[in-house]
Structures are given as C-alpha cells and as structure tokens.
C-alpha positions as CSV (number, residue, x, y, z in Angstrom):
1,M,-31.3,10.7,-16.6
2,L,-31.5,13.4,-19.2
3,M,-28.4,15.1,-20.6
4,W,-28.2,18.1,-22.9
5,K,-25.1,18.6,-25.0
6,K,-24.0,21.5,-27.2
7,D,-21.3,20.5,-29.7
8,N,-20.7,17.3,-27.8
9,Q,-20.0,19.1,-24.5
10,L,-22.3,18.2,-21.6
11,F,-23.8,21.3,-20.2
12,I,-27.1,20.2,-18.6
13,L,-27.7,17.1,-16.5
14,N,-31.4,16.5,-15.7
15,N,-32.5,20.0,-14.9
16,K,-29.2,21.3,-13.6
17,V,-27.0,23.6,-15.7
18,L,-23.3,22.5,-15.3
19,I,-21.3,25.0,-17.3
20,Q,-20.5,28.2,-15.4
21,E,-21.1,30.6,-18.4
22,S,-24.5,29.0,-18.9
23,L,-25.3,29.2,-15.1
24,Q,-25.0,32.9,-15.3
25,N,-27.0,33.2,-18.5
26,P,-30.7,33.8,-17.7
27,R,-31.5,33.2,-21.4
28,I,-30.8,29.5,-21.0
29,Q,-33.6,27.7,-19.2
30,V,-34.6,24.1,-18.6
31,T,-38.3,23.5,-17.9
32,P,-39.3,20.2,-16.4
33,L,-42.2,18.6,-18.2
34,K,-44.3,15.5,-17.5
35,S,-42.4,13.5,-20.1
36,G,-38.9,15.0,-19.7
37,N,-37.7,18.6,-20.0
38,L,-37.5,21.4,-22.5
39,L,-34.4,23.4,-23.3
40,S,-35.0,27.0,-24.2
41,V,-32.5,29.6,-25.4
42,N,-34.3,33.0,-25.4
43,K,-33.2,35.8,-27.7
44,A,-30.6,33.5,-29.3
45,K,-27.4,35.1,-30.4
46,K,-24.7,34.0,-32.9
47,S,-22.7,32.6,-29.9
48,D,-25.5,30.2,-29.1
49,A,-25.2,28.5,-32.5
50,G,-24.2,24.9,-32.5
51,H,-25.4,21.3,-32.5
52,Y,-27.7,20.7,-29.5
53,S,-28.6,17.1,-28.6
54,C,-30.4,15.4,-25.8
55,Q,-29.5,12.0,-24.5
56,V,-31.4,9.7,-22.2
57,Q,-29.6,7.2,-19.9
58,V,-31.7,4.4,-18.5
59,S,-31.0,1.6,-16.2
60,I,-32.5,-1.8,-16.6
61,F,-33.2,-3.9,-13.5
62,L,-33.6,-7.6,-13.9
63,N,-35.2,-10.0,-11.4
64,L,-33.2,-13.2,-11.5
C-alpha cells in the first residue's frame, strides 16, 4: 500500500486522492508505474509548498 502525505496529512492512498480540495484540483495527478506510482503537481503554486513524503506499508506472511 502506497501513501502520500503533505505536511504529515495523508492525502493519497495507493492511486486514490482522499482530500476533497485535491480531488477537485486537476493539477494533482497520481500516475501508476510498474514499480509504484508518481505524484505530480503541475504548474505548482505557493499553496502547494510543503513537505511531501511517500510511505509504503507491507504485510509479511509467514508459513508456520
């Protein structure tokens, strides 16, 4: 599971935008790639500034 955060607020889960203001913003795009996804902010504005981070959650299955 891939999660994108802006200033520690989760706003994209896998390829789905969660925050309403981002949903209606065509400048924010998530592009699926073979090895994950790419976050793009086209024609960035001052309001887009912040700390963006990507986190990956994995599950480990054990055979006992």
